[in-house]
C-alpha positions in Angstrom: -25.7 4.8 -10.2 -22.1 5.0 -9.0 -20.7 4.9 -5.5 -18.3 7.6 -6.4 -17.4 8.5 -2.8 -16.5 4.9 -2.0 -14.6 4.4 -5.2 -12.7 7.6 -4.5 -11.9 6.4 -1.0 -10.7 3.1 -2.2 -8.6 4.7 -4.9 -7.1 7.2 -2.5 -6.1 4.4 -0.1 -4.4 2.5 -2.8 -2.6 5.5 -4.3 -1.6 6.9 -1.0 -0.2 3.6 0.2 1.7 3.1 -3.1 3.3 6.5 -2.8 4.2 5.9 0.9 5.6 2.4 0.3 7.6 3.6 -2.7 9.2 6.4 -0.7 9.9 3.9 2.2 11.5 1.4 -0.2 13.7 4.2 -1.7 14.7 5.4 1.7 15.5 1.9 3.0 17.5 1.2 -0.2 19.6 4.3 0.6 20.3 2.8 4.0 21.2 -0.6 2.4 18.2 -2.3 4.0 15.8 -2.6 1.1 15.4 -6.4 1.8 13.4 -5.5 4.9 10.7 -4.0 2.7 10.8 -6.5 -0.1 7.5 -7.2 -2.0 5.3 -9.7 0.0 3.1 -12.3 -1.4 0.0 -10.5 -0.2 1.1 -7.5 -2.3 1.2 -9.6 -5.4 -2.3 -10.9 -4.6 -3.5 -7.4 -4.0 -2.1 -6.4 -7.5 -4.1 -9.2 -9.2 -7.3 -8.3 -7.3 -6.7 -4.6 -8.2 -6.2 -5.4 -11.9 -9.2 -7.7 -12.2 -11.3 -4.9 -10.4 -10.1 -2.3 -12.9 -11.0 -4.6 -15.8 -14.5 -5.2 -14.4 -15.0 -1.5 -13.8 -14.0 -0.7 -17.3 -16.2 -3.4 -18.9 -19.2 -2.4 -16.8 -21.8 -4.6 -18.6 -23.3 -7.7 -17.0 -21.7 -10.9 -18.3 -23.4 -14.3 -18.0 -25.9 -12.7 -15.6 -23.1 -11.4 -13.3 -23.1 -7.8 -12.3 -19.6 -7.1 -13.5 -19.4 -3.4 -12.4 -20.6 -4.2 -8.9 -18.2 -7.1 -8.6 -15.5 -4.6 -9.7 -16.5 -2.2 -7.0 -16.2 -5.0 -4.4 -12.9 -6.1 -5.7 -11.5 -2.6 -5.6 -12.6 -2.4 -1.9 -10.8 -5.7 -1.3 -7.7 -4.4 -3.0 -7.7 -1.3 -0.8 -8.1 -3.4 2.3 -5.3 -5.8 1.1 -3.0 -2.9 0.4 -3.1 -1.7 4.1 -1.8 -4.9 5.7 1.6 -5.1 3.9 1.9 -1.3 4.1 1.7 -1.6 7.9 4.1 -4.5 7.8 6.6 -2.5 5.8 6.4 0.4 8.2 6.9 -1.9 11.1 9.9 -3.5 9.5 11.4 -0.1 8.7 10.7 1.4 12.2 14.0 0.2 13.8 16.1 1.7 11.0 14.1 5.0 11.3 14.7 5.1 15.1 18.4 4.3 14.7 18.8 7.0 12.1 16.9 9.5 14.3 19.2 8.5 17.3 22.3 8.9 15.2 21.3 12.3 14.0 20.5 13.4 17.6 23.8 12.1 18.9 25.6 14.0 16.1 23.8 17.2 17.2 24.6 16.6 20.9 21.0 15.9 21.9 20.5 13.1 24.4 17.6 10.8 23.2 16.6 7.4 24.5 17.4 4.6 22.0 
């Protein structure tokens, strides 16, 4: 019995965040502000949790009486939750640069926007 819907949700959260953060880092690098979205410690912890979860999910069989597959499911959920926090922090750090670029583009087009 697999919680396929939940596993798909957790995987979608992780993959979606990775794509979004990769794009954000690339964009910030083009602006010369990549340091604002540098890898955080929680991101490294999330990666470890995610890799252990994948190992457990692949192994599947109980080990020393522990339900390895179920532990892997919980670790995958934890990794998905851990992935959101730094993702929001990166977006918050990049927000001023986004607003500044939007304002500069509007000024260049002659549109009056609040800064």
